[in-house]
N, C-alpha and C positions, 0 to 999 in steps of 0.2 A: 023353848024354841028358839032360842039364841045357841044354847050349848049345841044345838043339831046344826047351824047355820055354820059354828065354829069347826064343826067337825065335818063337815060339808067343804068348808072351802080349807081348812087343813090337806084333805085328802086330795085335792087340787090340784096343794100344791105340792105333795108330793110325788104323784102322779106326774105331772109336769117337770118338773124340777130334772138339772141335769146333775151326774155323781156329785161334782163340788158342792152344788149346791143342797144338796141330799147330806151330805157331812156337817154340814153348816148348819143345817137343820136339827142334825143330832148331837151337833155342840148345843144350841138355844134350846134343846128339849132338858140336856142334862141341867145346866144352870139355872131353869127357871124350875126346876122339880128341887134341886137344891135348897135355892133362894123360898119355895113352899117350906121346906126343909126345916130351914130355921125359921120360920115363923110359925111353924110347928112346936118346936122345941118352946120358944118365947112364952106361946101360948100353952103349953104343958101339956100338949094334944099329941099322946107316944103312938094312937094308935095311924093317927095324921102322918107322923113321923116316919113310922115303917114304911106306909104306903108311897109317900116322897121319894123317900131313900132309896126305898126299892127301885124304883122309877130311875133316878139318877143315876144308878148301879149299872140299870140295865143299857142306859142310854151309854154311860162310861165303855162297858163292854161290848158294844155294839163297835164305839170308837177304836177297841184293840183287835175287834174281829176283822175290823176293813183294812189292818194295816197290812202291804204287800211286802213278804218277807224277799223280794225276789230284786226289787226295788232300793238302793241307796240302804242297805243292811244296817248300815252305823246309825242314820237317823230313823229308821224303824226301830231301830232297840232303845234308842233317846226316847221315841216318843211312847215306847208301849213304859217304859219306866214311867214316863210321867203319868201317863194312864194309871198304873198299875200303883200309883201312889195317892193319886185322884180314888179310885175305885177303895182302897185302904181309908183313907179318910173320912169317907162315908158310911164306911162299916164298922169305923170305930165312935164317929160323932152320933152313929146310932146308937153304940151300948152305952157309952158314955155322956149322950146330953149335951153333946160342947158344940156350940155353934162353932168355935176357933176350928176345929176342923172341917168341918164344912165351908167356911171363909177360906182355906187355906186351900182345898179342892175346888173351890169357884177363880180362885184367881190363877192358878194352872189352865181352867178353861176357857176361862175369857183372857189369857193371854195366846192361847190356842188360837181361839177364834181372831181374835187382832189379825194373825201371821194368815190364816186362813183366808179370810175374806182381801188381805193384800194380796195373796197369792191371785185371789179369784180377781184380782182387778189388773194385775199384771199382764194375766194370762187374758183376758178380753180386750185389753190393750195389744196387745202382739195379736192378737186375732186381727184386729181391726186393720192395720197397717200392715199385714202379710197381703202379697199379690194377689187375685185372682185367679185360682185355677186356669190351664190351657185348656182350649175346647178339644173336643174329642174329633175333630175335625178341622181341615184348612175350609176355608171358604170359596176357594178356588174348586175344592174338590166337590159343591155343590151345582148338580148341572140340572136348568127346570123341564130337559129333554129327556134324561135319564130313569129309567125304572128304578125305583129302590125297590125291588122284592128281594126276596130271603136269597141273597147269594149271587144277585146281580151286579153288587158292589160292593168293591172292599174300602174299608175304611182306615187309616192312617192315623196311629196315636201317636 
């Protein structure tokens, strides 16, 4: 029952999240599964290790797939290299059962997460200080005696 509630909560978060929040959810999922993979290595549960590493790699692949090559190509290339590094570390960790490799990937993902949270905060601050958009009409254009049926009044923008 608890798992079903958690799944419903996660589904609700995903369906109502902004694109920036979705990116953060994917980062968090990659880190969470990588953490579980470390636990699996320590417990010598290699079936669980495989499952958790696959999930973590899939999330890292999703991060790579979400990169927009047309916006800031140099930054995108750097991010792609970092995510590729994470993916390779996770793949090698599964083969060699080395927690250090997973920790290397997690270090990069945590730094990316911190940067992403900072970006979200800056964008929220800028949005809260920006002026309200101008109305689509001027107050003087409203005449209580006028008919506003289709075509009977011109609105100025």
